[in-house]
KOLTOR-989387 format. One record per residue: residue in three letters; x, y negated, z negated of N, C-alpha, C in turn. Coordinates in pm, whole numbers, plus 50000, padded with zeros to 5 digits. Example, Ala and Ser with C-alpha at 12.3 -4.5 7.8 and 13.67 -1.06 7.14 Angstrom:
BEGIN
<node type="ALA" n_X="51319" n_Y="50569" n_Z="49220" ca_X="51230" ca_Y="50450" ca_Z="49220" c_X="51320" c_Y="50330" c_Z="49220"/>
<node type="SER" n_X="51285" n_Y="50225" n_Z="49292" ca_X="51367" ca_Y="50106" ca_Z="49286" c_X="51290" c_Y="49997" c_Z="49213"/>
This chain:
BEGIN
<node type="MET" n_X="50084" n_Y="50118" n_Z="50000" ca_X="50000" ca_Y="50000" ca_Z="50000" c_X="50089" c_Y="49876" c_Z="50000"/>
<node type="SER" n_X="50064" n_Y="49785" n_Z="50093" ca_X="50141" ca_Y="49662" ca_Z="50097" c_X="50068" c_Y="49553" c_Z="50016"/>
<node type="VAL" n_X="50146" n_Y="49473" n_Z="49946" ca_X="50091" ca_Y="49365" ca_Z="49864" c_X="50169" c_Y="49238" c_Z="49893"/>
<node type="HIS" n_X="50096" n_Y="49130" n_Z="49914" ca_X="50160" ca_Y="49000" ca_Z="49933" c_X="50097" c_Y="48904" c_Z="49833"/>
<node type="ARG" n_X="50181" n_Y="48835" n_Z="49759" ca_X="50134" ca_Y="48735" ca_Z="49662" c_X="50192" c_Y="48599" c_Z="49699"/>
<node type="SER" n_X="50106" n_Y="48499" n_Z="49709" ca_X="50147" ca_Y="48362" ca_Z="49741" c_X="50117" c_Y="48272" c_Z="49624"/>
<node type="ALA" n_X="50214" n_Y="48190" n_Z="49589" ca_X="50193" ca_Y="48087" ca_Z="49487" c_X="50140" c_Y="47962" c_Z="49556"/>
<node type="PHE" n_X="50063" n_Y="47883" n_Z="49483" ca_X="50021" ca_Y="47753" ca_Z="49534" c_X="50138" c_Y="47656" c_Z="49526"/>
<node type="ARG" n_X="50145" n_Y="47565" n_Z="49623" ca_X="50242" ca_Y="47456" ca_Z="49620" c_X="50177" c_Y="47341" c_Z="49543"/>
<node type="PHE" n_X="50246" n_Y="47290" n_Z="49442" ca_X="50192" ca_Y="47180" ca_Z="49363" c_X="50274" c_Y="47054" c_Z="49388"/>
<node type="ASP" n_X="50212" n_Y="46954" n_Z="49448" ca_X="50277" ca_Y="46824" ca_Z="49462" c_X="50287" c_Y="46762" c_Z="49322"/>
<node type="PRO" n_X="50402" n_Y="46708" n_Z="49286" ca_X="50421" ca_Y="46652" ca_Z="49151" c_X="50314" c_Y="46551" c_Z="49110"/>
<node type="ALA" n_X="50268" n_Y="46468" n_Z="49202" ca_X="50170" ca_Y="46365" ca_Z="49167" c_X="50035" c_Y="46423" c_Z="49123"/>
<node type="PHE" n_X="50007" n_Y="46547" n_Z="49161" ca_X="49875" ca_Y="46605" ca_Z="49132" c_X="49878" c_Y="46711" c_Z="49023"/>
<node type="ARG" n_X="49997" n_Y="46742" n_Z="48970" ca_X="50006" ca_Y="46846" ca_Z="48866" c_X="49922" c_Y="46816" c_Z="48743"/>
<node type="ALA" n_X="49934" n_Y="46696" n_Z="48688" ca_X="49861" ca_Y="46662" ca_Z="48565" c_X="49710" c_Y="46658" c_Z="48587"/>
<node type="PRO" n_X="49659" n_Y="46591" n_Z="48690" ca_X="49514" ca_Y="46593" ca_Z="48710" c_X="49458" c_Y="46734" c_Z="48732"/>
<node type="LEU" n_X="49530" n_Y="46817" n_Z="48807" ca_X="49483" ca_Y="46953" ca_Z="48830" c_X="49488" c_Y="47036" c_Z="48702"/>
<node type="ALA" n_X="49589" n_Y="47012" n_Z="48619" ca_X="49599" ca_Y="47085" ca_Z="48492" c_X="49477" c_Y="47058" c_Z="48404"/>
<node type="LEU" n_X="49421" n_Y="46938" n_Z="48412" ca_X="49300" ca_Y="46907" ca_Z="48336" c_X="49182" c_Y="46994" c_Z="48378"/>
<node type="LEU" n_X="49185" n_Y="47043" n_Z="48501" ca_X="49081" ca_Y="47134" ca_Z="48552" c_X="49115" c_Y="47280" c_Z="48525"/>
<node type="GLY" n_X="49232" n_Y="47306" n_Z="48467" ca_X="49276" ca_Y="47444" ca_Z="48445" c_X="49353" c_Y="47503" c_Z="48561"/>
<node type="VAL" n_X="49387" n_Y="47418" n_Z="48658" ca_X="49460" ca_Y="47462" ca_Z="48776" c_X="49608" c_Y="47434" c_Z="48753"/>
<node type="ARG" n_X="49683" n_Y="47540" n_Z="48728" ca_X="49827" ca_Y="47532" ca_Z="48703" c_X="49896" c_Y="47643" c_Z="48780"/>
<node type="PRO" n_X="50026" n_Y="47635" n_Z="48798" ca_X="50095" ca_Y="47742" ca_Z="48873" c_X="50069" c_Y="47881" c_Z="48817"/>
<node type="GLU" n_X="50060" n_Y="47895" n_Z="48687" ca_X="50040" ca_Y="48029" ca_Z="48630" c_X="49895" c_Y="48078" c_Z="48642"/>
<node type="THR" n_X="49802" n_Y="47991" n_Z="48680" ca_X="49663" ca_Y="48033" ca_Z="48695" c_X="49613" c_Y="48023" c_Z="48839"/>
<node type="SER" n_X="49706" n_Y="48007" n_Z="48933" ca_X="49666" ca_Y="47986" ca_Z="49072" c_X="49755" c_Y="48065" c_Z="49166"/>
<node type="TRP" n_X="49694" n_Y="48152" n_Z="49247" ca_X="49768" ca_Y="48235" ca_Z="49341" c_X="49674" c_Y="48298" c_Z="49442"/>
<node type="VAL" n_X="49732" n_Y="48355" n_Z="49546" ca_X="49657" ca_Y="48429" ca_Z="49648" c_X="49722" c_Y="48567" c_Z="49657"/>
<node type="LEU" n_X="49639" n_Y="48670" n_Z="49653" ca_X="49687" ca_Y="48808" ca_Z="49660" c_X="49620" c_Y="48877" c_Z="49778"/>
<node type="VAL" n_X="49702" n_Y="48938" n_Z="49861" ca_X="49652" ca_Y="49014" ca_Z="49975" c_X="49707" c_Y="49155" c_Z="49962"/>
<node type="ASP" n_X="49617" n_Y="49253" n_Z="49962" ca_X="49662" ca_Y="49392" ca_Z="49967" c_X="49580" c_Y="49464" c_Z="50073"/>
<node type="ASP" n_X="49593" n_Y="49595" n_Z="50081" ca_X="49525" ca_Y="49670" ca_Z="50187" c_X="49373" c_Y="49666" c_Z="50173"/>
<node type="GLU" n_X="49324" n_Y="49638" n_Z="50054" ca_X="49180" ca_Y="49644" ca_Z="50030" c_X="49112" c_Y="49508" c_Z="50024"/>
<node type="ALA" n_X="49182" n_Y="49405" n_Z="49976" ca_X="49111" ca_Y="49279" ca_Z="49948" c_X="49201" c_Y="49157" c_Z="49963"/>
<node type="LEU" n_X="49134" n_Y="49044" n_Z="49974" ca_X="49195" ca_Y="48912" ca_Z="49961" c_X="49138" c_Y="48855" c_Z="49832"/>
<node type="GLU" n_X="49226" n_Y="48810" n_Z="49743" ca_X="49181" ca_Y="48750" ca_Z="49619" c_X="49249" c_Y="48615" c_Z="49603"/>
<node type="ILE" n_X="49170" n_Y="48514" n_Z="49576" ca_X="49221" ca_Y="48379" ca_Z="49551" c_X="49182" c_Y="48342" c_Z="49408"/>
<node type="ARG" n_X="49281" n_Y="48302" n_Z="49331" ca_X="49254" ca_Y="48246" ca_Z="49198" c_X="49308" c_Y="48104" c_Z="49199"/>
<node type="TYR" n_X="49224" n_Y="48012" n_Z="49158" ca_X="49259" ca_Y="47870" ca_Z="49155" c_X="49206" c_Y="47817" c_Z="49023"/>
<node type="GLY" n_X="49286" n_Y="47835" n_Z="48918" ca_X="49239" ca_Y="47801" ca_Z="48785" c_X="49116" c_Y="47884" c_Z="48754"/>
<node type="PRO" n_X="49004" n_Y="47821" n_Z="48715" ca_X="48885" ca_Y="47898" ca_Z="48682" c_X="48806" c_Y="47948" c_Z="48804"/>
<node type="TRP" n_X="48840" n_Y="47902" n_Z="48924" ca_X="48770" ca_Y="47945" ca_Z="49044" c_X="48832" c_Y="48073" c_Z="49099"/>
<node type="ARG" n_X="48745" n_Y="48160" n_Z="49150" ca_X="48791" ca_Y="48287" ca_Z="49207" c_X="48712" c_Y="48319" c_Z="49332"/>
<node type="LEU" n_X="48783" n_Y="48376" n_Z="49427" ca_X="48722" ca_Y="48426" ca_Z="49549" c_X="48782" c_Y="48563" c_Z="49574"/>
<node type="ARG" n_X="48699" n_Y="48661" n_Z="49594" ca_X="48746" ca_Y="48795" ca_Z="49627" c_X="48656" c_Y="48850" c_Z="49737"/>
<node type="THR" n_X="48719" n_Y="48903" n_Z="49841" ca_X="48645" ca_Y="48961" ca_Z="49952" c_X="48724" c_Y="49077" c_Z="50010"/>
<node type="PRO" n_X="48655" n_Y="49177" n_Z="50065" ca_X="48728" ca_Y="49287" ca_Z="50129" c_X="48818" c_Y="49236" c_Z="50241"/>
<node type="ARG" n_X="48929" n_Y="49299" n_Z="50255" ca_X="49024" ca_Y="49261" ca_Z="50361" c_X="48959" c_Y="49267" c_Z="50498"/>
<node type="ALA" n_X="48868" n_Y="49360" n_Z="50517" ca_X="48800" ca_Y="49374" ca_Z="50646" c_X="48711" c_Y="49254" c_Z="50676"/>
<node type="ASN" n_X="48678" n_Y="49173" n_Z="50576" ca_X="48595" ca_Y="49055" ca_Z="50597" c_X="48676" c_Y="48937" c_Z="50653"/>
<node type="VAL" n_X="48808" n_Y="48945" n_Z="50647" ca_X="48894" ca_Y="48837" ca_Z="50698" c_X="48905" c_Y="48852" c_Z="50850"/>
<node type="THR" n_X="48862" n_Y="48748" n_Z="50921" ca_X="48866" ca_Y="48754" ca_Z="51068" c_X="48976" c_Y="48669" c_Z="51130"/>
<node type="GLY" n_X="49038" n_Y="48583" n_Z="51050" ca_X="49144" ca_Y="48499" ca_Z="51104" c_X="49212" c_Y="48418" c_Z="50997"/>
<node type="ALA" n_X="49332" n_Y="48374" n_Z="51030" ca_X="49410" ca_Y="48288" ca_Z="50941" c_X="49496" c_Y="48198" c_Z="51028"/>
<node type="GLN" n_X="49486" n_Y="48068" n_Z="51005" ca_X="49567" ca_Y="47975" ca_Z="51085" c_X="49628" c_Y="47869" c_Z="50996"/>
<node type="LEU" n_X="49742" n_Y="47821" n_Z="51038" ca_X="49810" ca_Y="47713" ca_Z="50966" c_X="49734" c_Y="47584" c_Z="50987"/>
<node type="ASP" n_X="49737" n_Y="47499" n_Z="50884" ca_X="49664" ca_Y="47374" ca_Z="50890" c_X="49740" c_Y="47270" c_Z="50809"/>
<node type="GLY" n_X="49704" n_Y="47144" n_Z="50826" ca_X="49768" ca_Y="47036" ca_Z="50752" c_X="49867" c_Y="46963" c_Z="50841"/>
<node type="PRO" n_X="49924" n_Y="46855" n_Z="50791" ca_X="49909" ca_Y="46799" ca_Z="50657" c_X="49770" c_Y="46739" c_Z="50637"/>
<node type="TYR" n_X="49739" n_Y="46711" n_Z="50511" ca_X="49606" ca_Y="46665" ca_Z="50471" c_X="49612" c_Y="46528" c_Z="50406"/>
<node type="ARG" n_X="49499" n_Y="46461" n_Z="50405" ca_X="49482" ca_Y="46341" ca_Z="50323" c_X="49452" c_Y="46389" c_Z="50182"/>
<node type="TRP" n_X="49506" n_Y="46324" n_Z="50082" ca_X="49494" ca_Y="46376" ca_Z="49946" c_X="49349" c_Y="46388" c_Z="49901"/>
<node type="TRP" n_X="49264" n_Y="46297" n_Z="49939" ca_X="49126" ca_Y="46300" ca_Z="49891" c_X="49044" c_Y="46411" c_Z="49957"/>
<node type="ARG" n_X="49098" n_Y="46472" n_Z="50062" ca_X="49030" ca_Y="46584" ca_Z="50127" c_X="49088" c_Y="46718" c_Z="50087"/>
<node type="ALA" n_X="49205" n_Y="46718" n_Z="50022" ca_X="49272" ca_Y="46844" ca_Z="49998" c_X="49297" c_Y="46878" c_Z="49852"/>
<node type="ILE" n_X="49303" n_Y="46780" n_Z="49766" ca_X="49342" ca_Y="46807" ca_Z="49628" c_X="49218" c_Y="46843" c_Z="49545"/>
<node type="GLY" n_X="49228" n_Y="46955" n_Z="49476" ca_X="49118" ca_Y="47003" ca_Z="49393" c_X="49030" c_Y="47099" c_Z="49470"/>
<node type="PRO" n_X="48923" n_Y="47146" n_Z="49405" ca_X="48826" ca_Y="47232" ca_Z="49474" c_X="48729" c_Y="47144" c_Z="49553"/>
<node type="HIS" n_X="48709" n_Y="47177" n_Z="49680" ca_X="48624" ca_Y="47095" ca_Z="49767" c_X="48533" c_Y="47180" c_Z="49853"/>
<node type="LEU" n_X="48417" n_Y="47128" n_Z="49881" ca_X="48326" ca_Y="47184" ca_Z="49980" c_X="48334" c_Y="47095" c_Z="50103"/>
<node type="SER" n_X="48356" n_Y="47155" n_Z="50218" ca_X="48357" ca_Y="47079" ca_Z="50343" c_X="48214" c_Y="47063" c_Z="50392"/>
<node type="PHE" n_X="48172" n_Y="46938" n_Z="50409" ca_X="48040" ca_Y="46913" ca_Z="50463" c_X="48037" c_Y="46936" c_Z="50614"/>
<node type="ALA" n_X="48152" n_Y="46942" n_Z="50678" ca_X="48159" ca_Y="46964" ca_Z="50822" c_X="48128" c_Y="47109" c_Z="50858"/>
<node type="ASP" n_X="48188" n_Y="47205" n_Z="50784" ca_X="48168" ca_Y="47345" ca_Z="50821" c_X="48128" c_Y="47436" c_Z="50704"/>
<node type="GLY" n_X="48114" n_Y="47380" n_Z="50585" ca_X="48073" ca_Y="47461" ca_Z="50470" c_X="48184" c_Y="47540" c_Z="50405"/>
<node type="GLY" n_X="48306" n_Y="47522" n_Z="50452" ca_X="48419" ca_Y="47594" ca_Z="50395" c_X="48457" c_Y="47538" c_Z="50259"/>
<node type="VAL" n_X="48538" n_Y="47615" n_Z="50188" ca_X="48586" ca_Y="47573" ca_Z="50057" c_X="48737" c_Y="47548" c_Z="50068"/>
<node type="THR" n_X="48784" n_Y="47447" n_Z="49997" ca_X="48927" ca_Y="47418" ca_Z="49989" c_X="48970" c_Y="47428" c_Z="49845"/>
<node type="PHE" n_X="49081" n_Y="47498" n_Z="49824" ca_X="49148" ca_Y="47502" ca_Z="49695" c_X="49285" c_Y="47441" c_Z="49720"/>
<node type="GLY" n_X="49301" n_Y="47313" n_Z="49684" ca_X="49420" ca_Y="47240" ca_Z="49723" c_X="49500" c_Y="47184" c_Z="49608"/>
<node type="SER" n_X="49631" n_Y="47193" n_Z="49622" ca_X="49725" ca_Y="47140" ca_Z="49522" c_X="49840" c_Y="47065" c_Z="49589"/>
<node type="SER" n_X="49833" n_Y="47052" n_Z="49722" ca_X="49938" ca_Y="46985" ca_Z="49798" c_X="49878" c_Y="46928" c_Z="49926"/>
<node type="THR" n_X="49938" n_Y="46822" n_Z="49975" ca_X="49893" ca_Y="46764" ca_Z="50102" c_X="49978" c_Y="46812" c_Z="50220"/>
<node type="ALA" n_X="50083" n_Y="46891" n_Z="50193" ca_X="50180" ca_Y="46927" ca_Z="50296" c_X="50122" c_Y="47019" c_Z="50403"/>
<node type="ALA" n_X="50070" n_Y="47133" n_Z="50363" ca_X="50023" ca_Y="47232" ca_Z="50460" c_X="49942" c_Y="47337" c_Z="50387"/>
<node type="GLY" n_X="49869" n_Y="47416" n_Z="50465" ca_X="49791" ca_Y="47523" ca_Z="50407" c_X="49755" c_Y="47626" c_Z="50511"/>
<node type="VAL" n_X="49670" n_Y="47719" n_Z="50468" ca_X="49619" ca_Y="47824" ca_Z="50555" c_X="49467" c_Y="47820" c_Z="50548"/>
<node type="CYS" n_X="49404" n_Y="47819" n_Z="50663" ca_X="49260" ca_Y="47829" ca_Z="50672" c_X="49226" c_Y="47974" c_Z="50705"/>
<node type="VAL" n_X="49151" n_Y="48037" n_Z="50615" ca_X="49113" ca_Y="48178" ca_Z="50630" c_X="48966" c_Y="48182" c_Z="50669"/>
<node type="ARG" n_X="48932" n_Y="48257" n_Z="50772" ca_X="48794" ca_Y="48270" ca_Z="50818" c_X="48739" c_Y="48408" c_Z="50782"/>
<node type="PHE" n_X="48607" n_Y="48411" n_Z="50754" ca_X="48541" ca_Y="48534" ca_Z="50711" c_X="48429" c_Y="48573" c_Z="50807"/>
<node type="ALA" n_X="48410" n_Y="48703" n_Z="50826" ca_X="48299" ca_Y="48753" ca_Z="50906" c_X="48168" c_Y="48725" c_Z="50835"/>
<node type="GLU" n_X="48162" n_Y="48755" n_Z="50707" ca_X="48046" ca_Y="48726" ca_Z="50624" c_X="48086" c_Y="48619" c_Z="50524"/>
<node type="PRO" n_X="48015" n_Y="48508" n_Z="50518" ca_X="48050" ca_Y="48403" ca_Z="50422" c_X="48053" c_Y="48454" c_Z="50278"/>
<node type="VAL" n_X="48137" n_Y="48392" n_Z="50196" ca_X="48159" ca_Y="48435" ca_Z="50058" c_X="48129" c_Y="48322" c_Z="49960"/>
<node type="ALA" n_X="48092" n_Y="48361" n_Z="49839" ca_X="48071" ca_Y="48264" ca_Z="49731" c_X="48205" c_Y="48236" c_Z="49665"/>
<node type="ALA" n_X="48226" n_Y="48111" n_Z="49619" ca_X="48352" ca_Y="48080" ca_Z="49554" c_X="48349" c_Y="47953" c_Z="49470"/>
<node type="LEU" n_X="48277" n_Y="47854" n_Z="49511" ca_X="48290" ca_Y="47722" ca_Z="49450" c_X="48210" c_Y="47706" c_Z="49321"/>
<node type="VAL" n_X="48092" n_Y="47765" n_Z="49315" ca_X="48009" ca_Y="47756" ca_Z="49195" c_X="47965" c_Y="47897" c_Z="49156"/>
<node type="PRO" n_X="47934" n_Y="47919" n_Z="49028" ca_X="47886" ca_Y="48052" ca_Z="48987" c_X="47758" c_Y="48089" c_Z="49063"/>
<node type="GLY" n_X="47744" n_Y="48214" n_Z="49090" ca_X="47626" ca_Y="48262" ca_Z="49161" c_X="47654" c_Y="48286" c_Z="49308"/>
<node type="PRO" n_X="47552" n_Y="48330" n_Z="49378" ca_X="47572" ca_Y="48371" ca_Z="49517" c_X="47570" c_Y="48257" c_Z="49619"/>
<node type="TRP" n_X="47534" n_Y="48134" n_Z="49579" ca_X="47524" ca_Y="48024" ca_Z="49674" c_X="47601" c_Y="47903" c_Z="49623"/>
<node type="PRO" n_X="47660" n_Y="47822" n_Z="49705" ca_X="47666" ca_Y="47837" ca_Z="49850" c_X="47766" c_Y="47945" c_Z="49890"/>
<node type="ARG" n_X="47754" n_Y="47988" n_Z="50013" ca_X="47848" ca_Y="48085" ca_Z="50069" c_X="47930" c_Y="48014" c_Z="50176"/>
<node type="HIS" n_X="48058" n_Y="48047" n_Z="50182" ca_X="48152" ca_Y="47973" ca_Z="50266" c_X="48204" c_Y="48060" c_Z="50380"/>
<node type="PRO" n_X="48205" n_Y="48007" n_Z="50503" ca_X="48258" ca_Y="48083" ca_Z="50615" c_X="48410" c_Y="48084" c_Z="50622"/>
<node type="GLY" n_X="48473" n_Y="48003" n_Z="50538" ca_X="48619" ca_Y="47994" ca_Z="50538" c_X="48670" c_Y="47936" c_Z="50409"/>
<node type="ALA" n_X="48800" n_Y="47956" n_Z="50386" ca_X="48866" ca_Y="47900" ca_Z="50268" c_X="49003" c_Y="47849" c_Z="50309"/>
<node type="THR" n_X="49035" n_Y="47729" n_Z="50263" ca_X="49167" ca_Y="47672" ca_Z="50286" c_X="49243" c_Y="47671" c_Z="50154"/>
<node type="VAL" n_X="49367" n_Y="47719" n_Z="50158" ca_X="49453" ca_Y="47722" ca_Z="50039" c_X="49587" c_Y="47659" c_Z="50072"/>
<node type="THR" n_X="49641" n_Y="47582" n_Z="49978" ca_X="49768" ca_Y="47512" ca_Z="50001" c_X="49879" c_Y="47586" c_Z="49926"/>
<node type="VAL" n_X="49923" n_Y="47694" n_Z="49985" ca_X="50025" ca_Y="47778" ca_Z="49923" c_X="50166" c_Y="47731" c_Z="49959"/>
<node type="SER" n_X="50263" n_Y="47779" n_Z="49883" ca_X="50401" ca_Y="47734" ca_Z="49902" c_X="50463" c_Y="47784" c_Z="50032"/>
<node type="ASP" n_X="50419" n_Y="47897" n_Z="50083" ca_X="50472" ca_Y="47950" ca_Z="50209" c_X="50354" c_Y="47987" c_Z="50299"/>
<node type="PRO" n_X="50296" n_Y="47888" n_Z="50367" ca_X="50178" ca_Y="47915" ca_Z="50449" c_X="50202" c_Y="48018" c_Z="50559"/>
<node type="GLU" n_X="50319" n_Y="48015" n_Z="50621" ca_X="50347" ca_Y="48109" ca_Z="50729" c_X="50345" c_Y="48253" c_Z="50679"/>
<node type="ALA" n_X="50401" n_Y="48278" n_Z="50562" ca_X="50404" ca_Y="48414" ca_Z="50507" c_X="50263" c_Y="48463" c_Z="50476"/>
<node type="LEU" n_X="50178" n_Y="48376" n_Z="50422" ca_X="50040" ca_Y="48417" ca_Z="50394" c_X="49965" c_Y="48443" c_Z="50524"/>
<node type="ARG" n_X="49979" n_Y="48355" n_Z="50620" ca_X="49914" ca_Y="48378" ca_Z="50750" c_X="49956" c_Y="48511" c_Z="50808"/>
<node type="ASP" n_X="50085" n_Y="48540" n_Z="50806" ca_X="50135" ca_Y="48666" ca_Z="50862" c_X="50082" c_Y="48786" c_Z="50784"/>
<node type="ALA" n_X="50076" n_Y="48776" n_Z="50652" ca_X="50023" ca_Y="48886" ca_Z="50570" c_X="49877" c_Y="48913" c_Z="50604"/>
<node type="LEU" n_X="49800" n_Y="48808" n_Z="50628" ca_X="49659" ca_Y="48827" ca_Z="50662" c_X="49640" c_Y="48880" c_Z="50804"/>
<node type="ARG" n_X="49735" n_Y="48854" n_Z="50891" ca_X="49726" ca_Y="48902" ca_Z="51029" c_X="49778" c_Y="49045" c_Z="51044"/>
<node type="THR" n_X="49854" n_Y="49093" n_Z="50948" ca_X="49908" ca_Y="49228" ca_Z="50953" c_X="49799" c_Y="49327" c_Z="50915"/>
<node type="PRO" n_X="49775" n_Y="49428" n_Z="50998" ca_X="49671" ca_Y="49525" ca_Z="50965" c_X="49700" c_Y="49598" c_Z="50834"/>
<node type="PRO" n_X="49597" n_Y="49627" n_Z="50755" ca_X="49619" ca_Y="49701" ca_Z="50629" c_X="49680" c_Y="49837" c_Z="50656"/>
<node type="GLY" n_X="49754" n_Y="49885" n_Z="50557" ca_X="49809" ca_Y="50021" ca_Z="50567" c_X="49950" c_Y="50019" c_Z="50588"/>
């Protein structure tokens, strides 16, 4: 079983405000294995079967007010878990997933994460399980 773990990239200017939300390096990561994609962003969590991931692309740089913190995109309904303006990975799902608020709604067709090595996460998501 292959496992890839990505840490979030934290821009120094946003560390303290994010820590107030419980979003710190030790509570924020992305894990990809043969069975699932799991995102932990402080108290927020997203978990979906690996088979539900239909794509992953590099994205960014971002404007800070659109990328820092947990966000719902009004353009496409996606969720952003951001800690840096530098770059990230946009992950697309076959079936939308819940992530931003407790309960089954809203459901998001994609998730953007600002990890420290976006290329490695993109490649891990593009590599077939097994």
